[in-house]
N, C-alpha and C positions, 0 to 999 in steps of 0.2 A: 468578297467577289471571287468566284472561281477563276483559276488561271486557264484561259482558253487554250493556250499553247500546249497544255498537257493533255487535252481531250482528243479522243479518236473515235470516229463513228463507223469505221470499217467493220462489217459483220464478220468477214473472214478473219480479221485480226482478233476479234473477240473470241471466235471459235478456237483459234490457235492457242491463245492464252489458257482457255479452259481445258483444252486437250492436254496441255503440258503441265498444268498445276495438279499436284497430287491430292491436295485437300483444300478446303475453304472453311469459312465460318458462317454458319447459319444463325441469324439473329431473329428471335421470337419474343413474344410478350407472354410471360408466365406469371400468373397471379399478380398482374399489374406491375411486374418488375421486368426489366430488360434481361434477356437470357440468351447468351451466345454459346454455341456448341460447334466444335470442330468436326467436320465430316469428310469422308472420302466421297467422291461424286463422279458422275459421268454425264456428259452432255448427250442427251438422247432425244431426237425429234424436237430440237430447240428448247428442251426443258432440262433443268438441273435435277438429276435424279440421284437418290441416295437410299440406303437401306438401314435397317436397325430393328430393334425390338418393337413389338406391337403395343407395348405399354411402357410407361415411364414419363418423366417430366416433359421430354420433348414431344411425345405423342399427345399428352394432355394439353400442352400449349397449342399445338396445331389444331386440336379439336375445338379449343376455346376461341382461337383467333387464327385463321389460316393465313393472314397476311404476314409476310416475312421478307427479310432482306438477306442477301448472300454476298459475301466478299471473298474473292480468290486473289492472291498476290503471288506474283512471280518475281523473286528478288534478283537483282543484278549486283554489280560490284559496289563495294564501299568506296567512296571518294574522299580521301583524307584532305584536310584543310591545306596541307603543304603542297598539294598538287597545284594550288593557285599561287605558289611562291609568296606566302604570307605567314606571319606568326599568329595572325588572328584565327580564332577557332571557327568563326561562323560559316566559312565555305564548306565545312565537312558535311557530307550527306551520303545517302545511298540511293542509287538508281533502281527503279522497279517498274513493272507494269501491273495494273490491277483491274479487275472487272467487278463492278458492283451491279447487282440485280435486285430489283424490287418486284414482288409478285405474290401469287397465292399458291399455297401448298395443297396438293390433293393426294389422297391415298390410292395407290394402284391395287385393285382387287383381282383383276383378271390374271389367272395363273400364267397364261401364255405371254402376256405383256410383261409380267414380273420376271419371267425367265429370260426374256429378251433384254431387259434392262440389266439384270444381274450378269448376263453373259457379256454385254457391252462393257460393264464395269470391270469384269475379269480381263477382257481384252486390253483395257487401258492399264490396269495395275499389274498384269502378268502377261505381257504381250508375247513372251517366249513360249507360251502354252504350258504343257505338262499337266493338264487336267482334262477331264471329260467335259464336253460342251454342255452347258446348262440348258436343259429343255424339259418340258412337261412330260415328254416320252421316256425320259431316263429315270428309272425308279430310285436311283440313289439320291435324287433331288426332290422326290415327292414330299417328304416330311419337311424339308428345309423351306420349300416354296410355301407350304401351309403356315409355317411358324414365323417366317421372316416378313417383316413389314417393309414395303417398298413405297417410296414417296417421290413426288415430282413437283418441283417449283416451276410454275409457268410464268415467264417474265412478263411484266407489264411495262417496265422501263429497264433499260440496260445501258451502262456507261463503261467505257474503257479509258483508263488513264495511263499515260506513258510518261514517266519522268526519266529522261535520259539526256539532260543538258540542253533542252531546247531553248531555255531562257539565257544561256550563256552567249557571249559574243563569239564570233567565228574564231577569233584568235584563242580564246580560252578553251573552246571545244577542241581545237587542234592540239593544244597543250595537254588536255586531259586524255585524249586518244593516245598521244605519244607516251605519257606516263603509264597508262594502262598496259600498253604493249611492252614497255620496259619491265614493268612489275611482273606481268604474265602469271598471275595467280588464278585460282579457280574463279570462274565467272568473268574474268577480265576479257577474254577473247569474245565471249558472247555479248558483253557490254559494248566492246568496240564495234562489233558487227551491227548492233542496234543503233549506235550513235552514227555510224557511217550511212546506214540506211536512211535515217532521218535527215542527215545532211544532204544526201542525194535527192531525196524527195523535195526538200526545200529548194534546191538548185533547179530541179525540173519545173517546179511551180513558178519560180522567178523567171525562167527562160521562156 
């Protein structure tokens, strides 16, 4: 049975995770075998869009069976077992958020739409700029737009999972928050912010 306390249905929360994740894993069926491939992606018109070659195993798999699943994970802090004041190993874990999407992949053939998707991806991966805007009117991109495959996964189902100590007692949550603030390593601050947000939301619901 799935842990309902970890599930979130907020569409904006899903978008936030996908906007912040740099890559995800696309899972396909290739020659009746499961096939997963890491991809850079961008959320465009509510679709997970990515680019690549126009041929190869990934493309052949999509042509054979367009149904696919996609998983993007945003890692947060590692939570060592001793944060729970025990010598037992089992409390050790890592907090994270993840988005899982199931849907159908289509090939984008229109040059204008391809350019818009690739430009959106560049804005995500290189937000500081430093490149000429991708458009069909710019001759430096004419060949690239012809030779690059652009694909879109249209979601049929989408789920967001947040694992940030929701299942812990209030006392243990406060201890973990305190330990993270004391440790103050990379991801600890963002993990504390996430935990406090969840605690505040829970208190608002109860009140």
